Each structure stands twice: as C-alpha cells, then as structure tokens.
One Martini backbone bead per residue (centre of mass of N, CA, C, O) as a GRO file, in nm:
protein
  102
    1SER     BB    1  -1.898  -0.340   0.062
    2GLY     BB    2  -1.742  -0.578  -0.009
    3GLY     BB    3  -1.476  -0.822  -0.049
    4ALA     BB    4  -1.494  -0.768  -0.370
    5HIS     BB    5  -1.341  -0.690  -0.701
    6LEU     BB    6  -1.457  -0.682  -1.054
    7THR     BB    7  -1.310  -0.617  -1.386
    8MET     BB    8  -1.441  -0.665  -1.716
    9ARG     BB    9  -1.339  -0.692  -2.075
   10LYS     BB   10  -1.461  -0.719  -2.390
   11GLY     BB   11  -1.308  -0.763  -2.681
   12THR     BB   12  -1.146  -0.848  -2.943
   13GLU     BB   13  -1.108  -1.160  -3.064
   14ASN     BB   14  -1.185  -1.316  -2.797
   15VAL     BB   15  -1.091  -1.101  -2.575
   16ALA     BB   16  -1.006  -1.042  -2.225
   17LYS     BB   17  -1.003  -0.790  -1.963
   18SER     BB   18  -0.852  -0.735  -1.657
   19ASP     BB   19  -0.869  -0.444  -1.468
   20ASP     BB   20  -0.982  -0.568  -1.179
   21ILE     BB   21  -0.857  -0.717  -0.870
   22LYS     BB   22  -1.012  -0.706  -0.541
   23ILE     BB   23  -0.916  -0.765  -0.204
   24PHE     BB   24  -1.012  -0.699   0.091
   25PRO     BB   25  -0.841  -0.721   0.378
   26ASN     BB   26  -1.077  -0.870   0.556
   27TYR     BB   27  -1.092  -1.107   0.298
   28ARG     BB   28  -0.840  -1.239   0.314
   29GLY     BB   29  -0.793  -1.593   0.295
   30ARG     BB   30  -1.096  -1.694   0.145
   31ARG     BB   31  -1.077  -1.752  -0.181
   32LEU     BB   32  -1.187  -1.516  -0.364
   33GLY     BB   33  -0.981  -1.505  -0.594
   34SER     BB   34  -1.027  -1.795  -0.691
   35LEU     BB   35  -1.331  -1.762  -0.748
   36LEU     BB   36  -1.301  -1.540  -0.960
   37LEU     BB   37  -1.132  -1.708  -1.163
   38ILE     BB   38  -1.344  -1.924  -1.208
   39TYR     BB   39  -1.558  -1.732  -1.315
   40ILE     BB   40  -1.400  -1.617  -1.552
   41GLU     BB   41  -1.369  -1.885  -1.704
   42ARG     BB   42  -1.670  -1.944  -1.739
   43TRP     BB   43  -1.737  -1.684  -1.885
   44ALA     BB   44  -1.545  -1.729  -2.122
   45ILE     BB   45  -1.673  -1.986  -2.232
   46GLU     BB   46  -1.968  -1.866  -2.267
   47ASN     BB   47  -1.816  -1.614  -2.458
   48ASP     BB   48  -1.582  -1.714  -2.649
   49ILE     BB   49  -1.317  -1.699  -2.494
   50VAL     BB   50  -0.954  -1.747  -2.546
   51LYS     BB   51  -0.850  -1.486  -2.376
   52ILE     BB   52  -0.686  -1.370  -2.078
   53TYR     BB   53  -0.603  -1.046  -1.928
   54GLY     BB   54  -0.352  -0.848  -1.740
   55ASP     BB   55  -0.224  -0.597  -1.542
   56LEU     BB   56   0.071  -0.509  -1.374
   57GLU     BB   57   0.107  -0.270  -1.149
   58LYS     BB   58   0.291  -0.051  -0.965
   59VAL     BB   59   0.109  -0.095  -0.703
   60ASP     BB   60   0.217  -0.414  -0.698
   61ARG     BB   61   0.520  -0.425  -0.615
   62ASP     BB   62   0.503  -0.514  -0.297
   63HIS     BB   63   0.322  -0.797  -0.414
   64ILE     BB   64   0.430  -0.963  -0.664
   65HIS     BB   65   0.498  -1.245  -0.540
   66ILE     BB   66   0.202  -1.315  -0.477
   67LEU     BB   67   0.083  -1.286  -0.762
   68LYS     BB   68   0.256  -1.492  -0.906
   69LYS     BB   69   0.165  -1.737  -0.740
   70PHE     BB   70  -0.139  -1.713  -0.786
   71TYR     BB   71  -0.147  -1.722  -1.102
   72LYS     BB   72   0.010  -1.985  -1.142
   73LYS     BB   73  -0.194  -2.166  -0.986
   74HIS     BB   74  -0.411  -2.071  -1.235
   75GLY     BB   75  -0.241  -2.082  -1.525
   76PHE     BB   76  -0.072  -1.833  -1.557
   77GLU     BB   77   0.107  -1.608  -1.730
   78ILE     BB   78   0.410  -1.431  -1.654
   79ILE     BB   79   0.495  -1.094  -1.757
   80LEU     BB   80   0.784  -0.914  -1.724
   81PHE     BB   81   0.893  -0.599  -1.739
   82ASP     BB   82   1.110  -0.383  -1.836
   83LYS     BB   83   1.198  -0.051  -1.816
   84SER     BB   84   1.218  -0.046  -2.155
   85THR     BB   85   0.929  -0.087  -2.218
   86PRO     BB   86   0.735   0.021  -2.454
   87GLY     BB   87   0.418   0.171  -2.387
   88THR     BB   88   0.444   0.132  -2.060
   89THR     BB   89   0.341   0.126  -1.696
   90ALA     BB   90   0.374  -0.158  -1.645
   91LEU     BB   91   0.519  -0.447  -1.501
   92GLY     BB   92   0.296  -0.643  -1.640
   93ARG     BB   93   0.154  -0.970  -1.731
   94ILE     BB   94  -0.140  -1.159  -1.760
   95GLU     BB   95  -0.211  -1.495  -1.903
   96LYS     BB   96  -0.482  -1.695  -2.065
   97THR     BB   97  -0.575  -1.982  -2.210
   98ILE     BB   98  -0.885  -2.107  -2.311
   99ALA     BB   99  -1.041  -2.404  -2.250
  100LYS     BB  100  -1.254  -2.601  -2.384
  101GLU     BB  101  -1.518  -2.776  -2.317
  102SER     BB  102  -1.621  -3.127  -2.384
   0.00000   0.00000   0.00000
C-alpha cells in the first residue's frame, strides 16, 4: 500500500530487466519515479550490471508520450516497435548502458 512499486530481475551477461515500475496515482508528481531510477542505477553499478532495459507494454499506450519524456530525461534510449515486429506484444523498449563510477 505504498506509493510506488518496482520489480527488477538480474539476467545473464550482467544485464537486468525492469519488469515493472508503477507510481500510484495519489503519489505521482513527487519525483518517486526519478528516485526509483536513481536507485536502479546505483543497484546496477553495485551488482556489475552493464545494461538495464524494460518493455513498454500495450497498457502504456495512452501515456506513452509521458513515458518517452520521462525515460529520455534519465538517459534511456527509447525504441518503439512497429506493428510488424515479430515475437513481441510490447509497444517498445527502454534501455540504458550503465557507466561505471570512477
């Protein structure tokens, strides 16, 4: 019953997938999404993750413009699929290569 939800999975070859980031309506506009992405990047660095990615699902269609702006602001590449992209039901993907801190 908190304000946000995050699910991450560490995969093979030092890549991690964000399965779900959700900010509940009463908590939007409070920078929780930005804080979660900062946390994800720190977690990735600590766990030798070199790339993080996630799918943009069809349920995101009505607010895809907001998600594109949000993820771009945080340095993610946004890849939108066309309807003929084989093997996927997603609208697109977000991904970011993680830079190691020096």
